[in-house]
C-alpha positions as CSV (number, residue, x, y, z in Angstrom):
1,M,0.0,0.0,0.0
2,K,1.5,3.3,-1.0
3,G,-1.0,5.4,1.0
4,I,-1.1,6.0,4.8
5,V,-3.5,3.6,6.5
6,R,-4.6,4.1,10.2
7,H,-7.2,1.7,11.4
8,H,-9.7,3.2,13.8
9,G,-9.0,0.6,16.5
10,E,-5.3,1.4,16.4
11,T,-5.8,5.1,17.2
12,S,-6.1,6.5,20.7
13,L,-8.9,8.6,22.0
14,Q,-7.7,11.6,23.9
15,D,-9.8,13.1,26.7
16,L,-9.5,16.9,26.3
17,G,-11.4,17.5,29.5
18,G,-14.7,19.4,29.8
19,G,-16.7,16.8,27.8
20,N,-14.5,16.9,24.7
21,T,-12.4,14.1,23.1
22,R,-10.1,14.0,20.1
23,R,-8.9,11.1,18.0
24,V,-6.2,11.8,15.4
25,L,-6.8,9.7,12.4
26,A,-4.6,9.6,9.2
27,W,-2.1,12.3,8.6
28,N,1.0,13.3,6.7
29,D,2.8,16.7,6.6
30,Q,0.2,18.2,4.3
31,L,-3.1,16.9,5.6
32,M,-4.7,15.6,8.8
33,A,-8.1,14.1,9.7
34,V,-9.3,14.3,13.3
35,E,-12.5,13.2,15.1
36,V,-13.6,15.6,17.8
37,G,-16.4,14.5,20.2
38,F,-18.5,16.9,22.2
39,D,-21.0,16.4,25.1
40,K,-24.1,18.6,25.0
41,G,-23.2,22.2,26.1
42,T,-19.5,21.9,25.7
43,E,-17.5,24.1,23.5
44,G,-14.5,24.4,21.3
45,A,-13.3,27.7,22.7
46,P,-12.6,30.5,20.2
47,H,-9.1,30.2,18.9
48,T,-6.9,30.8,15.8
49,H,-4.2,28.8,14.0
50,P,-2.5,29.1,10.7
51,H,-4.0,25.9,9.3
52,V,-7.0,25.8,6.9
53,Q,-9.7,23.8,8.7
54,C,-12.7,22.0,7.3
55,S,-15.2,20.8,9.9
56,Y,-17.8,18.2,8.8
57,V,-20.6,17.3,11.3
58,L,-20.9,13.6,11.7
59,S,-23.5,13.8,14.4
60,G,-25.1,16.3,16.8
61,K,-25.9,20.0,16.4
62,F,-23.4,22.9,16.7
63,L,-23.3,26.6,16.7
64,Y,-20.1,27.4,14.9
65,T,-18.7,31.0,15.0
66,V,-16.1,32.4,12.7
67,E,-15.0,36.0,13.2
68,G,-18.1,36.8,15.2
69,E,-20.6,35.3,12.7
70,T,-22.5,32.3,14.0
71,T,-24.2,29.5,12.0
72,E,-26.0,26.3,13.0
73,L,-24.5,23.1,11.7
74,M,-26.2,19.7,11.7
75,P,-25.2,16.2,10.4
76,G,-24.0,16.5,6.8
77,D,-23.1,20.2,7.1
78,S,-19.6,21.4,6.7
79,I,-17.6,24.6,7.0
80,I,-14.2,25.7,5.8
81,V,-12.2,28.2,8.0
82,P,-9.2,29.9,6.4
83,G,-6.1,30.0,8.5
84,G,-5.7,32.9,10.9
85,L,-9.5,33.5,11.6
86,V,-10.9,33.3,15.1
87,H,-13.4,30.4,15.3
88,G,-15.0,28.2,17.8
89,T,-18.2,26.1,18.4
90,V,-20.8,25.3,21.0
91,C,-22.4,21.9,21.0
92,V,-26.2,22.1,21.2
93,E,-26.8,18.4,20.9
94,A,-24.0,15.9,21.7
95,G,-22.1,15.0,18.6
96,M,-18.9,14.6,16.7
97,L,-17.0,16.6,14.1
98,L,-14.6,15.4,11.5
99,D,-11.9,18.1,11.3
100,I,-9.5,18.2,8.4
101,F,-6.4,20.4,8.6
102,T,-3.9,21.5,6.0
103,P,-1.1,21.5,6.7
104,A,-1.2,18.9,9.5
105,R,-1.4,20.0,13.1
106,E,1.9,18.9,14.4
107,D,0.9,19.9,17.9
108,F,-1.8,17.2,17.9
109,V,0.8,14.3,17.4
110,K,3.6,15.4,19.7
């Protein structure tokens, strides 16, 4: 296999505290896929980073804010956040996001 394969059962679930979890899936220097779990009422605090981020809602309901503008996202919805913009989310119904980053978030695998 010339691609990078990471089987779900071989990845570790990280408890981020406050009702949030993270599981880093496949990655290389240019791209990274991450599952992020949220309990109802928890948040991904507003933050910024240089990476482009695409968030895809696997389950649940989220209020996602980018640069002060909020939108509701439900399963099947997605959003792309350019690097450098302040963004965060509040989980309205417990769920999970699939976050894709480019380049990869080295801080997630150190």
